[in-house]
N, C-alpha and C positions, 0 to 999 in steps of 0.2 A: 600705481603701488596702491595696493588695498589699504583703506583706512585703517583695520587694525594693526595693519604693522607699521604705519604711519606712528599711532598713537604709540605703540611699544619702544619706538626708537626716541620719541619724546622724553618718556618716562626714564629712559635709560641716559639720556643726555642732561637733563634737569639735575639730578641730583650730583654729579661730576661737576655741572658749573657751578653749582652752591658750593662746593670745597673749596675754591679757587680762594686764595687770600693773599692780601697785597704785600709786597715785599718791605714795609714797615709792621707791619702785625707779625710777619714770620721773624723779624729781628727782634722783636719785643719776646715772642715765646722762645727765640733763641737765649735771651738775655735770665729769663726766667729759670729755664733748664739748667743753666750754668750758675747760676746762684744757687739754687737749690741742688746742686750736686756738689757745692763745695762743703753741705752739712755731712755729706758720704765720706768724707776722708776719715771720720772718726772711727770708722772699722778698718782702715789700712795702714800700712806703713811700705816704703818703697826704698829702693836705692837706686842711683844715679850713676852711670859711667860717663864720663865727660872729656872730650879729645880738642884739642886746639891746635891750629897749624897757623904759621903767619905765611901767605904768600905775596908777592910782588904783582905789578899791573899786567903783568902777562898771564898769571894763573901760577906759576913755577913756587914751589916750594922754598921759603928762606928759613924757617926753625919752626921744630916740632916742639912745642912746650909740654912739660911732664902733663901726662893724662892725671884725672882724680877720679876716684870714687869716693861719693858722699850717699850718706842717709840722712832721712828725716828724722828727728826725733823731737819729743814734746817738752816744752820748756815747762816750770813749774805752774805759770797762770795759764796752761793748755794751749800756748801759741806754738806754730810748728818754725821749726829753722832748720839748717843744713848743718852737718859734722861730718868731717873728713874721716873715711876708711883706711885709705891707701892714696898713696903717691907713686905715680907709675916709676919716677925714678928713685925708689925706696927710701925716700925721708919719712921719717915717723911723721904720723899726723899727731898732730896738736890735741895734747890732753885724752886722747885714746884711754877708753874705759874709766872716764870721769863722769860726773854727773852732766846730763845733758846741758844745763845753763853754763855751763864753764867749757864746753865743746862747742857750741853753737856760735858760728861763723858768721852770722847774717839771716838773707831769706830762705825760706825752704828750696829744696832743688827744683822744685817745679814752678816756683816763680817764674812769672814772666816778666823781662823788663818794663814792658808796657802794661796798662792795666785793659786785660780783656774785655771787662764788663764797661770801660768807656768806650771802646771800640764797636761794641753791639750795642750802643747807644746813639751810633750814628745815624742823623737824618739825612746824608746822603746814601740810599741803599737803593738799589735793583735787583730783579728776580730774572737770571739769568736763565737756569734751567729748572724745572721741577720733574723728577722722573723716580722711578720707582726706587730706585738704589740711594738718591740723594737730592737734595733740594739747595740749589747754588744760588748763593747772593753775591752780588760784587758791592764794594763800598769805596767811595771816592773822598779824597780829601777835602776838608770845610774850610777854606780860607778865613771866612766870618769867624772862626773861632780859634784863630792862633794867638790872639792876644787874651784871650779867656785868664782868669785870676788862676782857674786851677790846673797846674800842672798836667794831672792825666787827661784834661778836655783839650791842652793845647798839643798833644802828644797824639791822642787819637786823631784830632783834626789834620795830621801831619802825613797818614798813612793811607797808603791804597792798599785795598786787601779782597782777596776772592774767600768768602767762606761757604762748606757746604754742611748742610745740618742732616741729622739722622733722621728721614720721614716719619719715624714712628715717635720719636721723642722731642726732635726738633733742637737737641743738643750739637752746638757746633763742633762736628770731630774732626772736620780738618779747617785749618786758618795759613795762607799763605800770602804774603804780601809785600810792599816796600815801603819805606819813609823816604818820602817826595819833598816835606818841607822842614824845618829847623825846629819844628814846635817840640820836639824829644829831647832839645838839648839839655843837662843838667850837670851840675858838679854832683861830687860824690863822696862820701867818709868812710873808709875802713880800716881797722887796725891792721897793723903788719904784725904777724905774729911768729915768722919765722925769720930768723938770721940775725934779727935787730937792724933790718936796713931802713932807713929812713927815706922817706918818699917826700922830694920838694916839689912844690907847686900841688895846685888842687888835681883831685881827680875827677875825670869825665865819663859819666856812663856813656858806652859805645853803642848809642843810637842816632849816629850822625844821619845826615840825608846821606841817602845811598845803600843804608840798611836793609837788607832783604831776610826773610826768614820763612819756613815753614813749620807746622807743628801738625802733629797728628794724634788725636787722643783714641783710645780704646775701650771699652768696655770691659769691666772687669765683674765678672758675675759672682754674686754671693755663692759660697761653695753648697750651700744648705737650700739653695732654691730662694730665697728671700729677697726680691726684689729690692725691696727698702734698703738693704744693705750693697746692692751693684754700686760700682763707681765708675766712672768716667775719667780715667785719668791721661797725662800726658805722655806717651809713651816714647814718642821719638820728637826731636828738636833739629833743626837745621838752621843756623844762622851764618850770615855773611857779614861782617860788619868794616867799615873803614876805619882805618886811623887818621888822627889828625896827621899834618907834615911832619912834624917836629915831634911826634910820639917816640919816649925814649924806654918806655918800661910800659908792663901791665900788670895789673894787681887782678887776683883771683883767689876766691877761699882764702882770703887774708893773708897772701904770699904773695911776694913781687918778684918778678920775673924781667931782667932785662932783654930790651930789642936789639938786635942785631942780623943785618945792616941797617941802620939808619936812612930807608929812602922813603921818595916820594909814594902814592898810589900803593901802599901797601893793604892789606884785609885780612881779617882773623876771619879763621873757618871754624865754627864752633858747634862740634855733634853733640848730643845728647840722647842715652838710650836709658829707659826707666824701668825697673822690674818692681812690681809691687806683689806683695804679700798679704792676706786679710788677717787680721788678729785671730788668733784662737783655732786659727785654718790652714792646712797646708796648702795652700795657695798662693801660684805665679802668676805673672802677667800673661793674658789670652788674647791671641789677634783674631779675634772670631766677632768682630765688629757685626752684628745683627742688619 
């Protein structure tokens, strides 16, 4: 082969090799992109439709719980929270039309039960695939951190996950995984606003061992072409959560539901679909990931 041709091949290959990055470096960029994206939500509002179905150990439907539509509202202190817009069974939403602080029923509809940021700080990460469409990383649980003082760290250390990054921005546009250790176990408190029904015993976050999840993020482009206002939003989520064997009720959106029948090996299938709208513009969710 002529020397001139060899030289051309060499100059073509060297830059490509130089662009390769380690898995920890890529995950650090994903964390930075995720954190920066949080600031963009000030330009957007959204509504989330949620469905919940209880199934038995063989996947057969036992109970379809009322669907709910929630919207993101902003408290007086600037924080986001959720507020019910409608119930699938026709029950009137709590304080509909009232001030956001009165309607707020907890965290924002987009809030993930575990801290994504903590998962993106994992040290047990490997590069699976680097392609033009996505960079795929795998994260393994870290038993050395299961006794950490920080609950978010313990939970992230309990998760096995696959993450796909957008190659141009390094944003984690797809996350899926499973809770394989007990570090996400925790009690919860939620005000019951419907029916005056008291809940006996503690409420538990449904992040028991065996929980699986999938989250899809979609870039919402600013209508006026200002990239600084574009926002990655979690447009779809799917959760499969095991119940504790003796669980008799479920609470969500500040409403209590009796579970029937009470069987072992039950799971809750929860699906969420979010539609975004830009403040000051007629814009809806776009599914055109670059």
